[in-house]
N, C-alpha and C positions, 0 to 999 in steps of 0.2 A: 792321896793317890793321884788326883787330878793334876796337881802341881807337877809331880814327877813325870806324868805322861805328857804334859804340855812341854816341859823342858826337853823331853825326848822327841818333840815335834809330832807326837801321836795325838793330834788335836781332836779328832773325832772321838777317840777313846776317852780323852780328857773331859770332853763335854758330857759323855755318858756318866762318867764318874762324878762330876760336879752336880749333875741333875739328881743322882741318887742321894748325894749329900744334902742337897736343897730340899728334897722330899722329907728328910729327917729333921732338918733345921732350916725351915724357910725364912727365918728372920735373922740369919747369920750374915752380917755385912762382909765378913771375910770370904764366905762362899760366893756371894754376889760379885765381889771384887775379882775373885779367881775367874769366874765366868766372863766378866768384863775383859780381862786380859787375854783370855783365849780368843774371844771375838775380835779383839784388836789385832792380834797376830794374823787372824784370818782376813782382816780387812772388812769385817762386818760391822761397820760403824753404827748403823741404826740399832743393831742388836746389842752392841756395847752400851749405847746410850740408854736403852731399855733397862739393862742390868744396873747401870749407875742410878737410875731412878729408884730401883729397889734398895740399893745401898743407902740412899738418902732417906728412904722410908724407915729403914732399920736404925740409921744413925744420922739424924738431920744436921748434926754438927760437923760432919765429915767435909772439911773444906777442900780436900783433894778431889773428892767425888764431884763437888759442886763446880770446881774449876774445869775438870776434864769434861764434864757434861756440857758446859758452855762451849768448849772447844769443839766437841763433836757435833754440836748443832750448828 
């Protein structure tokens, strides 16, 4: 749901949807990536970096998250 809402540029609704999903599965790197992307579109770089840290906690081998986190910092 969050992905569809984000594609429709309904970003605040997308954030609400992804927060609900994260409450159910807080260790899902896919959900953390989704939240990262929403924050990127909003230009909320520090929030996006925070989410990438969670991606890496869930999946330390995610090279894309590592590289993007370096760029955001």
